[in-house]
C-alpha positions in Angstrom: -24.5 -23.7 -6.9 -25.0 -21.1 -4.6 -23.6 -22.6 -1.3 -20.7 -23.1 -3.0 -20.4 -19.8 -4.7 -20.6 -18.3 -1.2 -18.3 -20.7 0.4 -15.7 -19.7 -1.8 -16.5 -16.1 -1.4 -15.6 -16.6 2.3 -12.4 -18.1 1.7 -11.6 -15.3 -0.5 -13.0 -12.6 1.8 -10.4 -14.4 4.4 -7.6 -14.2 2.1 -7.8 -10.7 0.5 -6.7 -7.5 3.0 -9.3 -6.0 4.8 -10.2 -2.0 3.7 -8.8 0.6 5.8 -11.3 2.0 8.3 -13.7 5.2 7.5 -12.0 7.7 9.2 -14.1 9.3 11.9 -14.6 12.9 11.5 -16.0 13.6 14.9 -12.6 12.9 16.3 -10.6 15.8 16.9 -7.0 14.3 16.7 -5.4 11.3 15.2 -2.8 9.4 13.7 -1.4 8.3 10.0 -1.1 4.8 10.3 -0.9 2.0 7.6 -2.2 -1.3 6.7 -2.1 -3.8 3.6 -0.1 -0.8 2.0 -3.0 1.9 2.5 -3.0 4.8 5.0 -5.8 5.7 6.9 -6.4 8.1 9.9 -6.8 6.2 13.1 -9.0 8.5 15.5 -7.2 9.0 19.3 -9.9 8.5 21.7 -8.0 10.7 24.3 -5.7 13.5 23.1 -3.7 14.5 25.7 -4.7 17.3 27.2 -2.2 20.1 27.4 -3.1 23.8 28.5 -1.3 26.5 27.1 -1.0 28.3 30.8 0.7 25.1 32.1 3.7 25.8 29.9 6.2 27.6 31.7 9.3 29.7 30.8 8.5 29.5 27.1 6.4 32.8 27.0 7.9 34.2 23.4 7.8 30.8 21.6 3.7 30.0 22.6 3.1 33.8 21.7 4.4 33.4 18.5 2.8 30.0 17.7 -0.5 30.9 18.8 -0.5 33.9 16.5 0.3 31.9 13.7 -2.5 29.4 14.9 -5.4 31.8 15.1 -4.2 33.4 11.9 -4.7 29.8 10.3 -7.9 29.3 12.3 -9.0 32.7 10.7 -8.3 31.6 7.5 -5.5 34.8 7.2 -1.6 33.4 6.0 0.0 31.5 8.4 3.4 29.7 8.2 4.4 25.9 8.4 6.7 26.0 11.9 9.4 24.1 13.0 10.3 24.3 16.6 13.9 23.0 17.6 16.3 23.2 20.5 16.9 21.8 23.9 15.2 18.4 24.7 12.0 18.5 27.4 11.8 22.1 27.1 7.7 22.4 25.2 8.3 22.1 21.9 5.7 18.9 21.1 3.6 19.9 24.6 3.3 23.3 23.0 1.6 22.3 19.8 -0.6 19.8 21.6 -1.7 22.3 24.1 -2.5 24.4 21.2 -5.5 21.1 20.1 -7.1 22.3 23.5 -6.9 25.7 23.4 -8.6 25.6 19.7 -10.5 22.1 19.1 -13.8 24.6 19.4 -13.2 26.3 16.5 -12.0 24.1 14.6 -8.4 23.1 15.0 -7.8 19.9 14.8 -4.3 17.7 15.0 -2.9 15.0 12.9 0.4 13.3 14.4 2.6 11.6 11.2 5.2 9.8 11.8 8.9 10.5 10.0 8.7 6.6 8.3 5.4 8.0 7.5 6.1 11.7 5.5 6.2 9.9 2.6 2.2 9.4 2.7 1.9 13.4 2.7 0.5 13.6 -0.5 -2.8 11.2 0.3 -3.4 12.7 3.1 -3.1 16.3 1.7 -6.1 14.4 -0.7 -8.2 12.8 2.4 -7.9 16.5 3.9 -8.5 18.5 1.2 -12.6 20.4 1.0 -12.7 18.9 4.8 -14.3 22.5 7.2 -12.1 22.0 9.8 -8.3 23.4 10.2 -5.7 20.7 10.3 -2.0 20.5 12.1 0.0 17.9 10.6 2.4 17.2 13.9 6.0 15.6 12.8 7.2 15.3 16.5 11.6 14.9 16.6 12.3 15.0 13.2 15.7 13.8 11.7 16.9 12.5 8.7 19.9 11.1 7.4 21.7 11.6 3.8 19.2 9.9 1.1 16.2 9.3 3.6 13.0 9.6 0.9 11.1 11.2 3.9 13.6 13.9 3.8 12.4 14.9 0.0 8.4 13.8 0.8 8.6 16.3 3.4 10.8 18.9 1.3 7.7 19.3 -1.6 4.9 19.0 0.6 5.9 22.4 2.0 6.4 24.5 -0.7 8.2 22.6 -3.6 5.2 20.9 -5.6 3.5 21.6 -8.7 0.1 21.7 -7.3 -1.0 24.3 -4.3 -0.8 23.4 -0.6 -4.2 22.7 0.9 -5.4 26.1 2.8 -6.7 24.0 6.1 -3.4 22.3 6.8 -0.1 23.3 8.0 2.7 21.5 9.3 4.5 22.2 12.3 7.3 20.0 13.3 9.7 20.0 16.2 13.5 18.6 15.9 16.6 18.6 18.4 18.5 19.7 15.3 17.9 23.2 13.7 18.8 22.1 9.7 17.6 18.6 10.5 20.3 16.6 8.6 23.7 15.7 10.2 25.8 18.2 9.5 30.2 17.0 9.6 33.1 19.0 9.8 34.0 17.3 5.9 31.4 19.6 4.9 33.9 22.6 5.5 37.1 21.1 4.6 38.5 20.7 0.7 37.1 17.6 -0.7 36.7 16.1 -4.4 33.6 17.7 -5.1 33.3 20.9 -7.2 30.9 22.5 -5.8 31.0 20.9 -1.9 28.8 24.8 -1.3 25.6 23.1 -2.5 26.0 19.9 -0.4 25.8 22.3 2.7 23.1 24.2 1.1 20.9 21.0 0.6 21.3 20.0 4.2 19.4 23.3 5.1 16.9 23.5 2.2 14.7 21.6 4.4 14.6 23.9 7.4 14.7 27.6 5.1 11.1 26.1 3.5 9.8 26.1 7.3 8.3 29.7 7.4 8.8 30.3 11.3 11.7 28.6 13.3 11.3 28.8 17.3 14.3 28.2 19.2 14.5 26.6 22.6 16.4 26.7 25.1 17.8 25.1 28.8 16.4 26.4 31.6 18.5 28.3 34.1 17.9 27.1 37.8 15.5 30.1 39.1 13.3 28.8 35.5 13.2 25.4 36.3 12.2 26.0 40.0 9.6 28.1 38.7 8.0 26.0 37.0 8.2 22.8 39.6 6.3 25.2 41.7 3.5 25.7 38.8 3.5 21.4 38.5 3.0 21.3 42.3 0.1 23.7 42.6 -1.3 21.9 39.8 -1.1 18.7 42.0 -2.4 20.7 45.3 0.5 21.6 46.9 0.6 25.3 47.5 3.9 25.1 50.3 7.6 24.9 48.3 8.7 24.1 50.9 12.9 24.2 51.5 13.0 20.5 51.3 10.8 20.4 48.1 13.4 23.2 46.6 16.5 21.2 47.4 15.4 17.5 46.1 14.0 19.4 42.9 17.2 20.6 42.4 18.4 16.9 43.6 16.0 15.4 40.8 17.4 17.8 37.9 21.4 17.0 38.6 20.6 13.2 38.7 18.4 13.5 35.1 21.6 15.9 33.9 19.0 18.7 32.4 16.9 21.4 34.1 13.8 21.3 32.1 10.1 21.6 32.0 9.7 17.9 31.4 12.2 17.0 34.4 10.3 19.7 36.7 7.1 17.8 35.7 8.0 14.8 36.3 9.7 15.8 39.5 6.4 17.6 40.9 4.8 13.9 40.0 7.1 12.0 42.0 6.8 14.6 45.3 3.1 14.6 44.9 2.5 11.2 44.8 4.7 10.6 47.9 2.9 13.3 49.4 -0.2 11.4 49.1 1.1 7.5 50.0 2.1 9.8 53.6 -1.3 11.3 53.6 
């Protein structure tokens, strides 16, 4: 009987879903993943290393976010933060840079995809009681009408009967200030008895973030200053007229003068110089 029972157990183990892996609390960063309808914290072995000093042209936004994060780390009142504005201006990089700056003092970063925001109660339950301080990072947020993730995030910010974890904040980035599409029809007459309430619903989520930080496209001088900074980081001290001209052409071809475009040009330029050598 024992061999037959063992054979049956082997078959059952092959069919039954595997349990999610145990959380590696020694890690500094995680991504929330799902396996067989169970969510778990997947440790990031090599988090992207960005320094606060590398982020140029956003000094005011950097100072506010850094101050809010230091308040959070010291157990003082701090706000959830929404970073909005032009693409490539450092919104996501600024949040990632906080981890490199404050990991040694207990800061941890947990990235949650928009589609997984419905799991926020489960995430909060796993983090509750931990000594670390967690920033839940939601990148490039935008929602459509009736999106279940929209309601889940709204409740997680301050709408639940249960109080928020004191060791968890939400930092989110978006190209939209109000996170949901707005239409001209919202401002026109409609069959709805109270159309103003529909508009209010669309701005309700963003207003639940205690801090708003806006990011704007860089002008030419700011863009070139960022290019020079990244070239120096790659060991190129001289910013020649040729490099300046090609940096401007690079931005023109991309249709954007942003920090991301400046970084991409500097990598390309430094790589070419290395090949010529």
